[in-house]
C-alpha positions in Angstrom: 66.0 81.9 115.9 64.4 79.4 117.4 59.9 78.9 116.6 57.5 79.3 119.1 57.4 75.8 119.5 53.7 76.4 121.4 52.2 78.3 118.0 54.0 75.2 115.8 52.4 72.6 118.3 48.6 75.0 117.6 49.1 74.6 113.6 50.0 71.4 113.4 46.9 70.4 115.2 44.8 72.5 113.0 45.7 71.1 110.2 46.3 67.3 111.7 43.1 65.6 110.2 43.8 67.2 106.5 44.6 64.4 103.9 48.3 65.7 102.1 50.1 67.7 105.0 54.4 67.8 104.8 56.1 70.1 107.5 59.0 71.1 106.4 61.6 72.8 107.3 62.9 76.1 106.2 63.1 80.4 106.3 64.6 79.8 109.5 61.1 78.5 110.5 58.7 75.7 109.7 56.6 75.7 107.2 53.3 73.5 106.2 53.2 71.7 102.4 49.3 71.3 101.9 48.9 69.5 98.2 52.5 69.7 98.3 51.7 74.4 97.9 53.3 76.3 100.7 49.8 77.4 103.0 51.1 78.4 106.7 54.2 78.6 108.8 55.8 78.9 111.9 58.9 81.9 111.6 60.2 82.6 115.6 56.7 83.9 116.5 55.1 84.7 113.9 52.5 82.7 112.1 53.3 83.0 108.6 50.1 82.6 105.9 49.4 82.4 102.4 47.1 84.6 101.2 47.7 85.1 98.0 48.1 88.9 96.1 44.5 89.0 95.2 43.1 89.2 99.3 47.0 90.6 100.8 45.3 94.1 101.5 42.2 92.7 102.8 43.9 91.0 105.6 46.7 93.5 106.8 44.3 95.7 107.6 43.8 93.1 110.6 46.0 93.3 113.7 49.7 92.2 114.3 49.7 91.6 110.6 52.4 92.8 107.6 53.2 91.5 104.6 56.0 89.5 104.7 59.8 90.4 103.0 62.7 88.0 102.4 66.3 89.8 101.2 64.5 92.4 101.9 62.3 92.7 99.3 58.0 92.0 99.9 57.3 88.5 99.4 53.4 89.6 97.1 51.1 86.7 98.9 52.3 85.7 101.6 52.1 88.2 105.4 53.3 87.5 108.7 51.3 87.8 112.3 51.8 88.6 115.5 50.8 87.6 118.6 48.1 90.5 118.8 47.0 89.3 115.4 46.3 86.0 117.2 44.4 86.8 121.0 41.5 84.7 120.4 41.1 81.4 119.0 38.6 82.5 116.5 41.6 85.3 115.3 44.0 81.9 115.1 41.0 79.9 113.2 41.3 83.0 110.4 44.4 83.0 109.8 44.9 79.0 109.4 41.0 79.5 107.2 42.4 81.4 105.1 45.7 80.1 103.9 43.9 77.3 103.4 41.0 78.5 101.5 44.1 80.4 98.9 45.7 76.8 99.2 43.8 75.2 95.8 44.3 78.9 94.1 48.3 78.6 95.0 50.9 77.1 92.1 53.0 74.8 93.5 56.9 75.1 93.0 58.5 73.8 90.4 59.7 70.0 91.3 64.0 70.5 91.2 65.3 68.1 89.2 67.4 65.5 90.8 71.5 66.7 89.9 
């Protein structure tokens, strides 16, 4: 499924002033790595947010938010946010700010050794 380019542009713009941001294609979408840790991304028409397991219950109460599933299994620290959850600029920036606030506490994926 192609990604929503308009949403991706909004994410890219929101992160543009930050140091150590890398855009990567994965999960059939685009992920933004902040300080070498997955932070936020776009999958189809949804915003993928790494919010942390401890914040999951609170953010799931917001409109348009659901826990992310990978191969039928829930991902403990991630949610997907539909357009309904980003109707206003304030809503959109809530998600970006939540992801950025969790990022310093997130664990980076182990570096893979070159073969």
